[in-house]
C-alpha positions in Angstrom: -51.8 -90.1 18.8 -51.8 -93.1 16.2 -55.6 -93.0 15.8 -55.4 -89.6 15.3 -52.7 -89.8 12.4 -54.6 -92.8 10.9 -57.8 -90.7 10.6 -55.5 -87.6 9.2 -54.1 -89.8 6.5 -57.3 -91.3 5.6 -58.8 -87.9 5.2 -56.0 -86.5 3.6 -55.8 -89.4 1.0 -59.6 -89.2 0.3 -60.2 -92.8 1.7 -63.9 -93.6 2.6 -64.9 -93.4 6.3 -68.5 -94.5 5.7 -68.4 -98.2 6.8 -64.7 -97.8 7.8 -63.4 -99.9 10.6 -60.3 -98.5 12.6 -57.9 -101.6 14.0 -56.1 -98.8 16.3 -58.8 -97.7 19.3 -58.3 -94.9 21.1 -57.9 -94.9 24.9 -61.1 -93.4 26.4 -60.2 -91.1 29.4 -61.3 -92.3 33.0 -65.1 -91.4 33.8 -66.2 -91.2 30.4 -68.8 -93.9 29.7 -68.6 -95.1 26.3 -67.5 -98.3 24.4 -65.5 -97.9 21.2 -67.0 -99.5 18.0 -63.9 -99.2 15.9 -65.6 -96.7 13.6 -65.0 -93.1 13.1 -66.9 -91.7 15.7 -64.1 -93.0 18.3 -61.5 -90.9 16.6 -63.7 -87.6 16.5 -64.4 -88.4 20.3 -60.7 -88.8 20.7 -60.3 -85.5 18.9 -62.6 -83.6 21.7 -60.4 -84.7 24.3 -57.4 -83.2 22.5 -59.1 -80.0 21.8 -57.7 -77.2 23.6 -60.2 -74.9 23.4 -63.5 -76.2 24.6 -65.8 -73.3 23.6 -64.7 -73.3 20.4 -65.2 -77.1 19.9 -68.8 -76.8 21.0 -69.7 -73.8 19.1 -68.0 -74.5 16.0 -67.1 -77.8 15.4 -70.0 -79.6 17.0 -72.4 -77.4 15.5 -70.9 -77.7 12.0 -71.2 -81.8 12.3 -74.7 -81.4 13.8 -75.8 -79.1 10.6 -74.0 -81.3 8.2 -75.6 -84.7 9.8 -79.1 -82.8 9.5 -78.4 -82.0 6.1 -77.6 -85.5 5.0 -79.8 -87.4 7.6 -82.0 -88.9 4.7 -78.7 -90.4 2.9 -76.8 -91.7 5.9 -77.2 -93.8 8.8 -75.1 -92.9 12.1 -74.5 -96.5 12.9 -72.4 -97.0 10.0 -70.1 -94.6 11.4 -70.2 -95.5 15.0 -72.2 -92.6 16.1 -74.3 -93.7 19.4 -77.8 -92.0 20.1 -76.3 -89.5 22.7 -73.4 -88.6 20.3 -74.3 -84.9 20.7 -73.8 -85.3 24.6 -70.8 -87.4 24.5 -69.1 -84.6 21.9 -70.0 -81.4 23.8 -68.4 -80.2 26.8 -70.6 -79.8 29.8 -69.5 -77.6 32.9 
């Protein structure tokens, strides 16, 4: 919960997330193959596990994030925010 609180505070106080390192690392649930990078993706992945409505997460949040990243793909590098190559697979809820 501390990781999510830190993310919330950074967002609420207009702190930069690009290139930012998070010192508190979330605990990844057993069975999930992912190594934390200390970047914002770790925090977003943790939100996935805490989000109650899995279908809404996939159809609303992940879809919106995908659209946003696509829109700014020429301006950002995903590795600066810790997004691995398989980020969509990690963030979606497969049955």
